[in-house]
C-alpha angles and dihedrals in degrees: 000000000000114000140142093275096056092040090053088050088054093049092048090050091051091051095051090047101252115175105239113231131153089258093051092047089052089051088056088057103264122131125211092267090051090050091052089049091051089053093048092049093050095245090124134010122223121222127203089246090066096255128118132214124210116244109164099101095159096058090042087055091053088048087057090053088050088055089053090053088052088049091241091140100162091054092046090054090053089048094054091045088054091049091051090048092052093043117013089188095057100124099200095052092045090052091051092050091045089055092050093048093054091044087055090043088237094147095168089062090040092059092046088057091041088059088059094046096053091058087075118108092209105125092201093053091047089066088053092048091053090051092049091049092050092052092046089054088059092051103040144353111288121219115278094251090063099039099091093042096050092051089065100040109140136187090265089063097053110030119111111252118243094242096050102126094197091081134054093184102051099150092053092045089052091049088060092049092050090051090052091049088054088054091249092132097158092055091046092052092049090050093052093046091050090052092049090050092050092047094046096226141056123235121216089254090054092053092049092049096046090048092052093044092052091050091047090052091051093049093046090050090053091049092045093052090048091053091047091051092050091048090050088053088048088236093145094158090060090048087056092048092050094049094045089051089052090047091057089065105033144007113272121239119238093263093053093040093054094041087057091047093048091050089053091048092049093051092046091052092044094050098042104026085223115137113216114248113251114242117224100229135123112280099219095167139352094275094052088047090055089049087056090054088238094139098164093056090044090052091052090049090050092051091049091048092050092048094048093047095040092243121157109240091223091058093056114085093195091056093047093050094045090049091050092049093048091050091048092050091048091053092048091050091051090050093048091047090053091050093048092050090051092051093048092050089053087055089221127113118213097259094051092045093051091048090052092051092049091049092049092050093046090051089049092240088144098162093056091041091055092046090051092047091048092051091046093050090049091052091055093040094245101115091132089071094064092102090056094049092048092050092048090052087055090052091051091050092051091047094046089239100162092182092055089221098175093047095049092044091057092044089053092051091050092050097067096055093244100097109168107158113194101220090181088076088056089055089058090049090052092055092042093055090043091056090049091051092243095141097166091061092043091052091052090055088048087055089054091054090048092055104041089099084081090071095046098264131116130221111196095178099062094103092049092049091049090054092049091050094046093048094049093043091050092050095048102030132251123285119245113264114270110234094203091054091045091053092049093049092048090050096050091045087058088051088054094238107176094223091141102035113167110252132186101288127204100207132050093227089058089053090054090054092059114107094239112035113233123231119245089253090055091047091053090045091055091047091049092050091051093047091046090053099041108018119210123081144311114214110201124211119263114288139161121289089239091056091047092051090048091057092044091053091051093052107112096160113112092201096054116083116194128203138164127235133179119233117183090340094309126111119238131183120232119204113196130185106239110171124183110259113199101188137072113268128198097225095182091055092051090049091050091048091052093047094047092047091052092047090052093049094251094133096165090059091045090052091047093055096043093047087056090052090047091057094040101058124073090217110012118212121246092251091067091055090044094053090050091048093050093047092050089048090054089051091052093246090133102168091054089046090054092050095052094042091049090057091043089052093051094048091046091055091046090054095042090243123167092232113106120173097176096112092044091051091050090049093050092047088053090054092050099047112018106040121087094190094179091081091050092050091052091054091050100051096093098032111118094191094236096315094122095175096048093128091057090047091050091049091050092050092050093047096044097052089220125133114260097257096048092046092051090049089051087055088052094239117168121249090256092052091049090051091050092050089052090050091052088053091048091053091045093055091048088052089052090049095248099133095170095059091040089054091048092057093041092051091049090058091045091057095044118108129233097024115180122231090255092054091048091049094051092042091054092047093052093044091051096046103034095116090053092056091065117104091016098105114150114228094240098048114137124231113268127228108255098206122088092148114029119245096355090140130027 
């Protein structure tokens, strides 16, 4: 007789994988008549071999729900898996498995089941599926086929339809969905829980939604804390990178969108010292107030909001960024006020002062001209640029430039408080004069590179440029001494102009070139100061063992470790910063951080970690030096790379290691000394890397208003072609002198997957030569689209 007991026996047997035979069915409690009835009703199907297969998926599904009621969850999971196996389109079983996969955070399985769910034609369920997909996109990366769709999910796609009979509280359910769409996940979760409590039970859809909302809250909190930590570290560029990465996969909420915008605003103000003009428009809320560039009012509104809602200021990214911007603006205003006072006290406005300087120089009253320039630079707090102004005057004298255009141009830039001198253009001038055989001008530019430490910059290629200049000058012959330049230099020497001030020098031969030789104690003091500021090492040029021992004996600095290496049979002294560290350090973690940073292309972070290790160890291993050398090589700091790799090579040989960097060092040295990349960059300016119809693509992008990537996808370009188009834009912006936009496009390609060898080759070439592309703009170049990521900046 067929009853619940024997049917449950049958279901249990199916779940444990029993082979259904007449004998087994009889063991469950069925008789032959019952078995015939089961076959007739489609519960089981008989095969000629005497076996039966189970077919009643619907009743097996209800048996699974009965197991849930009995809290036999493991068995219920097996039951639903069996139902799905027997009928992959069974909606109830698929829903149950989908719930379990997200509860287990098995999102790969969740999307496999989601693929089955979306095959349904149920219009009511489709709204739910869109909502699930939206929440999953907050929690994890969705499959590529859903990525574009989910970025544009709107309220119309997720709201519960008015005639959906599953719900009695549709307006309140939709309120929760709207809150979730606004990224207010905590409020949405509370709304759903309140509705469940009022109703007295939770539907399957409620459980799925509350599970996804809880996970979304957890993920957003992790992201929020990461952003807050980066803001605290003032790493605003990384905040921008994190939020742009998030924006690629989902729409940003207002908090994220305005955090991104405020980071952009901060960096713009910091780099240009230009305060955005306030817009006279009603400030209806904090976001509109930010749009109006009224940052002080927005900060007050943020403080009031935090106080009213019991929010800690330090946990609110908008507050932190507004506070940082207001402090920055206040400092700039103070600085400008100080400059203005100085100019008023001098009773000279800028135009009159510049005219006076030009007149003094034209009349060869160099002493008075230098004094006026010095007073002017002091008034605008740019005294450190005196060496540059003096050298540019020399260039003008050699070029018979009676208007002193280059000099006055730099003075004008310094006057507005936004001095950002592009020294890469001076590098081009150096090569240009070298090619023309104008060695006096080339040597002046070399002097500029040697002195830019005074303004907080470094030039690692000075030694290489000096060697190039010396070699060419020796081969061709020196120019006759210029009497005008000689007169000027004698005059400014009388005026005690520190155009050749002794700086901290890296090489002993440079020290010997200084006008007044330094004592060994002074030399070591300068080395110690440099190591104290920068960490790392100083590798001195080859010298005698006696001289090396002399310097070692004079070393009284506890935080400088000295060692000797051999390089091509010559002894060289290594000075290494080795401070005392009085706390426990997790060395393995620092090593892992350095390795991961290098693998992810974050070479600054890799250098930071390995410099710490370099100073931590009494005798660092060769691998630490090697990692620093490779990271500096990736950053294009080739002379430093050679120094570190040279030491790594020596230590590797001492320890019989398999690592040998000899060929790499030779290759890098060839790049430093033997490669005049300016000619190569010229040749490359009009190369479209195989994109023959680039002009048409550029015209389409400008006309469409789309960002570059979306426009290229609309034109059905392949991934490789899109990457090449981005590289053309990167090069174009470098040519136009817009380094920021050039870097944006270059970084986009760097992060892109599945790059071909050709793309990688061109990417590396542009990255290596970007400073040589500047000032090489062809006359017929077309305007470039300025939008890689839409609406990043207003």
